[in-house]
FIFIMI-800113 format. One record per residue (C-alpha): residue number from 0; residue in one letter; chain; y, x negated, z negated. Coordinates in steps of 0.25 Angstrom, whole numbers, always signed. Layout:
N
<site nr="NUM" rest="A" kette="A" y="Y" x="X" z="Z"/>
...
***
This chain:
260
<site nr="0" rest="M" kette="A" y="+15" x="+15" z="+205"/>
<site nr="1" rest="T" kette="A" y="+17" x="+4" z="+214"/>
<site nr="2" rest="T" kette="A" y="+22" x="+6" z="+229"/>
<site nr="3" rest="T" kette="A" y="+20" x="-5" z="+239"/>
<site nr="4" rest="L" kette="A" y="+23" x="-6" z="+254"/>
<site nr="5" rest="F" kette="A" y="+9" x="+1" z="+256"/>
<site nr="6" rest="G" kette="A" y="+11" x="+12" z="+247"/>
<site nr="7" rest="T" kette="A" y="+6" x="+13" z="+232"/>
<site nr="8" rest="A" kette="A" y="-1" x="+1" z="+227"/>
<site nr="9" rest="P" kette="A" y="-15" x="+3" z="+220"/>
<site nr="10" rest="S" kette="A" y="-17" x="-2" z="+206"/>
<site nr="11" rest="G" kette="A" y="-28" x="-7" z="+197"/>
<site nr="12" rest="R" kette="A" y="-42" x="-9" z="+201"/>
<site nr="13" rest="L" kette="A" y="-39" x="-1" z="+214"/>
<site nr="14" rest="F" kette="A" y="-28" x="-11" z="+218"/>
<site nr="15" rest="H" kette="A" y="-37" x="-23" z="+216"/>
<site nr="16" rest="R" kette="A" y="-49" x="-17" z="+223"/>
<site nr="17" rest="R" kette="A" y="-40" x="-14" z="+235"/>
<site nr="18" rest="R" kette="A" y="-34" x="-28" z="+235"/>
<site nr="19" rest="A" kette="A" y="-48" x="-34" z="+238"/>
<site nr="20" rest="A" kette="A" y="-48" x="-28" z="+252"/>
<site nr="21" rest="A" kette="A" y="-37" x="-36" z="+259"/>
<site nr="22" rest="I" kette="A" y="-30" x="-30" z="+272"/>
<site nr="23" rest="D" kette="A" y="-36" x="-37" z="+284"/>
<site nr="24" rest="V" kette="A" y="-24" x="-41" z="+294"/>
<site nr="25" rest="A" kette="A" y="-33" x="-37" z="+306"/>
<site nr="26" rest="D" kette="A" y="-35" x="-23" z="+300"/>
<site nr="27" rest="L" kette="A" y="-20" x="-22" z="+297"/>
<site nr="28" rest="H" kette="A" y="-17" x="-26" z="+311"/>
<site nr="29" rest="E" kette="A" y="-27" x="-15" z="+317"/>
<site nr="30" rest="V" kette="A" y="-21" x="-4" z="+308"/>
<site nr="31" rest="A" kette="A" y="-6" x="-9" z="+311"/>
<site nr="32" rest="A" kette="A" y="-9" x="-9" z="+326"/>
<site nr="33" rest="E" kette="A" y="-14" x="+5" z="+326"/>
<site nr="34" rest="L" kette="A" y="-4" x="+11" z="+316"/>
<site nr="35" rest="L" kette="A" y="+10" x="+4" z="+319"/>
<site nr="36" rest="P" kette="A" y="+12" x="+12" z="+332"/>
<site nr="37" rest="R" kette="A" y="+11" x="+25" z="+324"/>
<site nr="38" rest="L" kette="A" y="+20" x="+21" z="+313"/>
<site nr="39" rest="A" kette="A" y="+31" x="+17" z="+323"/>
<site nr="40" rest="A" kette="A" y="+43" x="+26" z="+324"/>
<site nr="41" rest="P" kette="A" y="+56" x="+27" z="+331"/>
<site nr="42" rest="G" kette="A" y="+64" x="+14" z="+328"/>
<site nr="43" rest="L" kette="A" y="+52" x="+8" z="+320"/>
<site nr="44" rest="H" kette="A" y="+44" x="-2" z="+328"/>
<site nr="45" rest="L" kette="A" y="+30" x="-7" z="+322"/>
<site nr="46" rest="S" kette="A" y="+22" x="-18" z="+329"/>
<site nr="47" rest="L" kette="A" y="+12" x="-29" z="+327"/>
<site nr="48" rest="V" kette="A" y="+17" x="-43" z="+331"/>
<site nr="49" rest="R" kette="A" y="+8" x="-54" z="+334"/>
<site nr="50" rest="R" kette="A" y="+14" x="-68" z="+330"/>
<site nr="51" rest="P" kette="A" y="+8" x="-80" z="+335"/>
<site nr="52" rest="G" kette="A" y="+1" x="-88" z="+324"/>
<site nr="53" rest="A" kette="A" y="+6" x="-78" z="+314"/>
<site nr="54" rest="G" kette="A" y="-2" x="-66" z="+315"/>
<site nr="55" rest="T" kette="A" y="+3" x="-52" z="+317"/>
<site nr="56" rest="A" kette="A" y="+15" x="-45" z="+311"/>
<site nr="57" rest="L" kette="A" y="+19" x="-31" z="+309"/>
<site nr="58" rest="H" kette="A" y="+33" x="-29" z="+315"/>
<site nr="59" rest="V" kette="A" y="+42" x="-18" z="+310"/>
<site nr="60" rest="E" kette="A" y="+55" x="-15" z="+317"/>
<site nr="61" rest="E" kette="A" y="+65" x="-4" z="+314"/>
<site nr="62" rest="D" kette="A" y="+80" x="-4" z="+316"/>
<site nr="63" rest="E" kette="A" y="+86" x="-16" z="+308"/>
<site nr="64" rest="H" kette="A" y="+72" x="-19" z="+301"/>
<site nr="65" rest="T" kette="A" y="+62" x="-29" z="+307"/>
<site nr="66" rest="L" kette="A" y="+50" x="-33" z="+299"/>
<site nr="67" rest="R" kette="A" y="+38" x="-41" z="+303"/>
<site nr="68" rest="V" kette="A" y="+26" x="-43" z="+293"/>
<site nr="69" rest="P" kette="A" y="+13" x="-51" z="+296"/>
<site nr="70" rest="L" kette="A" y="+1" x="-43" z="+295"/>
<site nr="71" rest="T" kette="A" y="-5" x="-53" z="+286"/>
<site nr="72" rest="D" kette="A" y="+6" x="-51" z="+276"/>
<site nr="73" rest="L" kette="A" y="+5" x="-36" z="+277"/>
<site nr="74" rest="A" kette="A" y="-10" x="-36" z="+275"/>
<site nr="75" rest="D" kette="A" y="-8" x="-45" z="+263"/>
<site nr="76" rest="D" kette="A" y="+2" x="-35" z="+257"/>
<site nr="77" rest="M" kette="A" y="-7" x="-23" z="+260"/>
<site nr="78" rest="S" kette="A" y="-19" x="-30" z="+253"/>
<site nr="79" rest="R" kette="A" y="-10" x="-33" z="+241"/>
<site nr="80" rest="A" kette="A" y="-6" x="-19" z="+240"/>
<site nr="81" rest="G" kette="A" y="-20" x="-14" z="+240"/>
<site nr="82" rest="V" kette="A" y="-20" x="-7" z="+254"/>
<site nr="83" rest="P" kette="A" y="-34" x="-3" z="+257"/>
<site nr="84" rest="A" kette="A" y="-40" x="-12" z="+268"/>
<site nr="85" rest="T" kette="A" y="-43" x="+0" z="+277"/>
<site nr="86" rest="A" kette="A" y="-37" x="+5" z="+290"/>
<site nr="87" rest="A" kette="A" y="-32" x="+17" z="+283"/>
<site nr="88" rest="G" kette="A" y="-26" x="+9" z="+271"/>
<site nr="89" rest="I" kette="A" y="-19" x="-1" z="+280"/>
<site nr="90" rest="A" kette="A" y="-13" x="+10" z="+289"/>
<site nr="91" rest="A" kette="A" y="-8" x="+17" z="+276"/>
<site nr="92" rest="A" kette="A" y="-2" x="+4" z="+271"/>
<site nr="93" rest="L" kette="A" y="+4" x="+1" z="+285"/>
<site nr="94" rest="R" kette="A" y="+11" x="+14" z="+286"/>
<site nr="95" rest="S" kette="A" y="+16" x="+13" z="+272"/>
<site nr="96" rest="W" kette="A" y="+22" x="-1" z="+275"/>
<site nr="97" rest="V" kette="A" y="+29" x="+4" z="+287"/>
<site nr="98" rest="A" kette="A" y="+34" x="+16" z="+280"/>
<site nr="99" rest="R" kette="A" y="+40" x="+6" z="+270"/>
<site nr="100" rest="R" kette="A" y="+48" x="-2" z="+280"/>
<site nr="101" rest="P" kette="A" y="+63" x="-5" z="+277"/>
<site nr="102" rest="V" kette="A" y="+72" x="+7" z="+280"/>
<site nr="103" rest="T" kette="A" y="+82" x="+5" z="+292"/>
<site nr="104" rest="D" kette="A" y="+96" x="+8" z="+291"/>
<site nr="105" rest="A" kette="A" y="+94" x="+19" z="+301"/>
<site nr="106" rest="A" kette="A" y="+83" x="+25" z="+294"/>
<site nr="107" rest="A" kette="A" y="+91" x="+25" z="+281"/>
<site nr="108" rest="A" kette="A" y="+103" x="+32" z="+288"/>
<site nr="109" rest="G" kette="A" y="+94" x="+42" z="+295"/>
<site nr="110" rest="T" kette="A" y="+84" x="+46" z="+284"/>
<site nr="111" rest="G" kette="A" y="+88" x="+39" z="+271"/>
<site nr="112" rest="I" kette="A" y="+88" x="+47" z="+258"/>
<site nr="113" rest="A" kette="A" y="+96" x="+43" z="+245"/>
<site nr="114" rest="V" kette="A" y="+88" x="+40" z="+233"/>
<site nr="115" rest="L" kette="A" y="+89" x="+32" z="+220"/>
<site nr="116" rest="D" kette="A" y="+82" x="+19" z="+218"/>
<site nr="117" rest="W" kette="A" y="+83" x="+7" z="+209"/>
<site nr="118" rest="C" kette="A" y="+95" x="-2" z="+211"/>
<site nr="119" rest="D" kette="A" y="+88" x="-14" z="+205"/>
<site nr="120" rest="A" kette="A" y="+74" x="-20" z="+203"/>
<site nr="121" rest="A" kette="A" y="+75" x="-19" z="+188"/>
<site nr="122" rest="Q" kette="A" y="+76" x="-4" z="+190"/>
<site nr="123" rest="T" kette="A" y="+89" x="-2" z="+181"/>
<site nr="124" rest="A" kette="A" y="+98" x="+6" z="+191"/>
<site nr="125" rest="V" kette="A" y="+96" x="+16" z="+202"/>
<site nr="126" rest="G" kette="A" y="+105" x="+18" z="+215"/>
<site nr="127" rest="W" kette="A" y="+105" x="+26" z="+228"/>
<site nr="128" rest="A" kette="A" y="+96" x="+21" z="+239"/>
<site nr="129" rest="V" kette="A" y="+92" x="+26" z="+253"/>
<site nr="130" rest="V" kette="A" y="+77" x="+28" z="+256"/>
<site nr="131" rest="V" kette="A" y="+70" x="+33" z="+269"/>
<site nr="132" rest="V" kette="A" y="+58" x="+41" z="+267"/>
<site nr="133" rest="R" kette="A" y="+46" x="+38" z="+276"/>
<site nr="134" rest="G" kette="A" y="+34" x="+47" z="+273"/>
<site nr="135" rest="E" kette="A" y="+32" x="+47" z="+258"/>
<site nr="136" rest="I" kette="A" y="+40" x="+34" z="+255"/>
<site nr="137" rest="A" kette="A" y="+55" x="+32" z="+254"/>
<site nr="138" rest="V" kette="A" y="+59" x="+18" z="+258"/>
<site nr="139" rest="P" kette="A" y="+73" x="+12" z="+253"/>
<site nr="140" rest="W" kette="A" y="+83" x="+8" z="+263"/>
<site nr="141" rest="E" kette="A" y="+90" x="-5" z="+262"/>
<site nr="142" rest="P" kette="A" y="+102" x="-6" z="+271"/>
<site nr="143" rest="S" kette="A" y="+101" x="-17" z="+282"/>
<site nr="144" rest="P" kette="A" y="+112" x="-28" z="+281"/>
<site nr="145" rest="S" kette="A" y="+118" x="-22" z="+294"/>
<site nr="146" rest="A" kette="A" y="+121" x="-9" z="+288"/>
<site nr="147" rest="R" kette="A" y="+135" x="-6" z="+286"/>
<site nr="148" rest="T" kette="A" y="+142" x="+0" z="+274"/>
<site nr="149" rest="V" kette="A" y="+145" x="+13" z="+281"/>
<site nr="150" rest="E" kette="A" y="+131" x="+14" z="+286"/>
<site nr="151" rest="L" kette="A" y="+126" x="+13" z="+272"/>
<site nr="152" rest="H" kette="A" y="+135" x="+24" z="+267"/>
<site nr="153" rest="R" kette="A" y="+131" x="+33" z="+278"/>
<site nr="154" rest="T" kette="A" y="+116" x="+31" z="+275"/>
<site nr="155" rest="R" kette="A" y="+118" x="+33" z="+261"/>
<site nr="156" rest="S" kette="A" y="+126" x="+45" z="+262"/>
<site nr="157" rest="A" kette="A" y="+116" x="+51" z="+272"/>
<site nr="158" rest="A" kette="A" y="+104" x="+47" z="+262"/>
<site nr="159" rest="T" kette="A" y="+111" x="+55" z="+251"/>
<site nr="160" rest="G" kette="A" y="+113" x="+67" z="+260"/>
<site nr="161" rest="R" kette="A" y="+98" x="+67" z="+263"/>
<site nr="162" rest="A" kette="A" y="+94" x="+65" z="+248"/>
<site nr="163" rest="H" kette="A" y="+100" x="+79" z="+246"/>
<site nr="164" rest="D" kette="A" y="+89" x="+85" z="+255"/>
<site nr="165" rest="V" kette="A" y="+77" x="+78" z="+249"/>
<site nr="166" rest="P" kette="A" y="+67" x="+89" z="+244"/>
<site nr="167" rest="L" kette="A" y="+64" x="+85" z="+230"/>
<site nr="168" rest="E" kette="A" y="+55" x="+92" z="+219"/>
<site nr="169" rest="L" kette="A" y="+62" x="+97" z="+206"/>
<site nr="170" rest="R" kette="A" y="+53" x="+99" z="+194"/>
<site nr="171" rest="V" kette="A" y="+58" x="+103" z="+180"/>
<site nr="172" rest="E" kette="A" y="+49" x="+99" z="+169"/>
<site nr="173" rest="G" kette="A" y="+56" x="+103" z="+155"/>
<site nr="174" rest="P" kette="A" y="+69" x="+95" z="+154"/>
<site nr="175" rest="L" kette="A" y="+66" x="+87" z="+166"/>
<site nr="176" rest="A" kette="A" y="+69" x="+89" z="+181"/>
<site nr="177" rest="L" kette="A" y="+61" x="+80" z="+190"/>
<site nr="178" rest="W" kette="A" y="+64" x="+78" z="+205"/>
<site nr="179" rest="S" kette="A" y="+54" x="+72" z="+214"/>
<site nr="180" rest="H" kette="A" y="+50" x="+70" z="+229"/>
<site nr="181" rest="P" kette="A" y="+36" x="+73" z="+233"/>
<site nr="182" rest="R" kette="A" y="+34" x="+62" z="+243"/>
<site nr="183" rest="A" kette="A" y="+44" x="+51" z="+240"/>
<site nr="184" rest="P" kette="A" y="+48" x="+49" z="+225"/>
<site nr="185" rest="V" kette="A" y="+60" x="+41" z="+228"/>
<site nr="186" rest="L" kette="A" y="+67" x="+53" z="+234"/>
<site nr="187" rest="A" kette="A" y="+67" x="+61" z="+221"/>
<site nr="188" rest="S" kette="A" y="+80" x="+54" z="+218"/>
<site nr="189" rest="S" kette="A" y="+87" x="+59" z="+231"/>
<site nr="190" rest="A" kette="A" y="+90" x="+71" z="+223"/>
<site nr="191" rest="L" kette="A" y="+100" x="+63" z="+215"/>
<site nr="192" rest="V" kette="A" y="+110" x="+63" z="+226"/>
<site nr="193" rest="A" kette="A" y="+114" x="+76" z="+221"/>
<site nr="194" rest="P" kette="A" y="+111" x="+77" z="+206"/>
<site nr="195" rest="D" kette="A" y="+120" x="+89" z="+204"/>
<site nr="196" rest="L" kette="A" y="+110" x="+97" z="+214"/>
<site nr="197" rest="M" kette="A" y="+98" x="+91" z="+206"/>
<site nr="198" rest="L" kette="A" y="+105" x="+97" z="+193"/>
<site nr="199" rest="H" kette="A" y="+107" x="+110" z="+200"/>
<site nr="200" rest="R" kette="A" y="+92" x="+111" z="+204"/>
<site nr="201" rest="I" kette="A" y="+87" x="+107" z="+191"/>
<site nr="202" rest="T" kette="A" y="+95" x="+118" z="+184"/>
<site nr="203" rest="A" kette="A" y="+90" x="+128" z="+194"/>
<site nr="204" rest="A" kette="A" y="+76" x="+124" z="+190"/>
<site nr="205" rest="G" kette="A" y="+79" x="+128" z="+176"/>
<site nr="206" rest="L" kette="A" y="+83" x="+114" z="+169"/>
<site nr="207" rest="S" kette="A" y="+97" x="+113" z="+164"/>
<site nr="208" rest="L" kette="A" y="+102" x="+98" z="+164"/>
<site nr="209" rest="P" kette="A" y="+117" x="+98" z="+162"/>
<site nr="210" rest="D" kette="A" y="+116" x="+83" z="+159"/>
<site nr="211" rest="M" kette="A" y="+106" x="+79" z="+169"/>
<site nr="212" rest="H" kette="A" y="+101" x="+65" z="+169"/>
<site nr="213" rest="V" kette="A" y="+92" x="+59" z="+180"/>
<site nr="214" rest="V" kette="A" y="+80" x="+49" z="+178"/>
<site nr="215" rest="V" kette="A" y="+79" x="+41" z="+190"/>
<site nr="216" rest="T" kette="A" y="+66" x="+33" z="+193"/>
<site nr="217" rest="P" kette="A" y="+67" x="+29" z="+208"/>
<site nr="218" rest="H" kette="A" y="+55" x="+33" z="+216"/>
<site nr="219" rest="R" kette="A" y="+51" x="+44" z="+205"/>
<site nr="220" rest="P" kette="A" y="+55" x="+58" z="+202"/>
<site nr="221" rest="V" kette="A" y="+69" x="+60" z="+196"/>
<site nr="222" rest="A" kette="A" y="+70" x="+66" z="+182"/>
<site nr="223" rest="C" kette="A" y="+82" x="+74" z="+178"/>
<site nr="224" rest="A" kette="A" y="+84" x="+78" z="+163"/>
<site nr="225" rest="G" kette="A" y="+94" x="+79" z="+152"/>
<site nr="226" rest="P" kette="A" y="+99" x="+65" z="+147"/>
<site nr="227" rest="G" kette="A" y="+90" x="+64" z="+135"/>
<site nr="228" rest="V" kette="A" y="+77" x="+68" z="+143"/>
<site nr="229" rest="A" kette="A" y="+81" x="+59" z="+154"/>
<site nr="230" rest="R" kette="A" y="+82" x="+47" z="+145"/>
<site nr="231" rest="R" kette="A" y="+69" x="+50" z="+138"/>
<site nr="232" rest="L" kette="A" y="+62" x="+52" z="+152"/>
<site nr="233" rest="A" kette="A" y="+68" x="+38" z="+157"/>
<site nr="234" rest="G" kette="A" y="+64" x="+31" z="+144"/>
<site nr="235" rest="Q" kette="A" y="+49" x="+36" z="+145"/>
<site nr="236" rest="A" kette="A" y="+48" x="+33" z="+159"/>
<site nr="237" rest="S" kette="A" y="+39" x="+21" z="+163"/>
<site nr="238" rest="E" kette="A" y="+48" x="+18" z="+175"/>
<site nr="239" rest="A" kette="A" y="+62" x="+13" z="+176"/>
<site nr="240" rest="S" kette="A" y="+72" x="+24" z="+178"/>
<site nr="241" rest="V" kette="A" y="+87" x="+27" z="+177"/>
<site nr="242" rest="T" kette="A" y="+93" x="+39" z="+170"/>
<site nr="243" rest="L" kette="A" y="+107" x="+45" z="+174"/>
<site nr="244" rest="P" kette="A" y="+115" x="+57" z="+172"/>
<site nr="245" rest="W" kette="A" y="+115" x="+65" z="+185"/>
<site nr="246" rest="H" kette="A" y="+130" x="+63" z="+189"/>
<site nr="247" rest="R" kette="A" y="+128" x="+48" z="+189"/>
<site nr="248" rest="V" kette="A" y="+117" x="+48" z="+200"/>
<site nr="249" rest="V" kette="A" y="+126" x="+50" z="+212"/>
<site nr="250" rest="D" kette="A" y="+135" x="+38" z="+208"/>
<site nr="251" rest="L" kette="A" y="+123" x="+28" z="+208"/>
<site nr="252" rest="P" kette="A" y="+125" x="+17" z="+218"/>
<site nr="253" rest="W" kette="A" y="+118" x="+15" z="+231"/>
<site nr="254" rest="I" kette="A" y="+108" x="+3" z="+232"/>
<site nr="255" rest="S" kette="A" y="+106" x="-4" z="+245"/>
<site nr="256" rest="S" kette="A" y="+90" x="-4" z="+244"/>
<site nr="257" rest="A" kette="A" y="+80" x="+3" z="+235"/>
<site nr="258" rest="L" kette="A" y="+69" x="-4" z="+227"/>
<site nr="259" rest="S" kette="A" y="+55" x="+1" z="+230"/>
***
């Protein structure tokens, strides 16, 4: 499943059929003018800015982040993503676009949660990252150039603490224990800040895993099993994953940003 700035992209014939109906800039302008005031929040300023000879742009300003995107570019991106050319479709896409705006240092410090994500584009290693939850999505934080080392440590420490309190679902299926989050899948890995507590809950659920290994596929449920079962599970998966003994998880490095 492919995720875009406007949600989940359609596929196959449906995708091509939707692509035929391009998003009209005038329609986007009308929807944005009505919707943006309702999406604004303390510290978040959203506005339409008319630029002489260059058309109108969507201006986003929040703490250290400032972004200005021409409506023509935004309409083209929506059209390529298969956004329905209706007021409701455009409004939903615009809400999703605003929700996926960059995370500020202050937001990460105040509400960030520690999770595991890919360290590299090749998806060969995972590391700890901080995400901020907005509705049903979790947006990765990339520290600003002005963030000091002490601030990074404080934000990451606070995010680790919040990870302990994320409500997760545990399901035992034969030799496997699966951890998931009902709304934001990436949060499943937040449980790994305390793998010893995970092991305790799994044991209490009736599954004994004295040599527990975890199969981590960022943005998917986390699987726990014995080493042999974990290796077989990872080998059969269609997506890249990393398999680790539970005691090595807490020593994984922090990464400055997460890949989406």
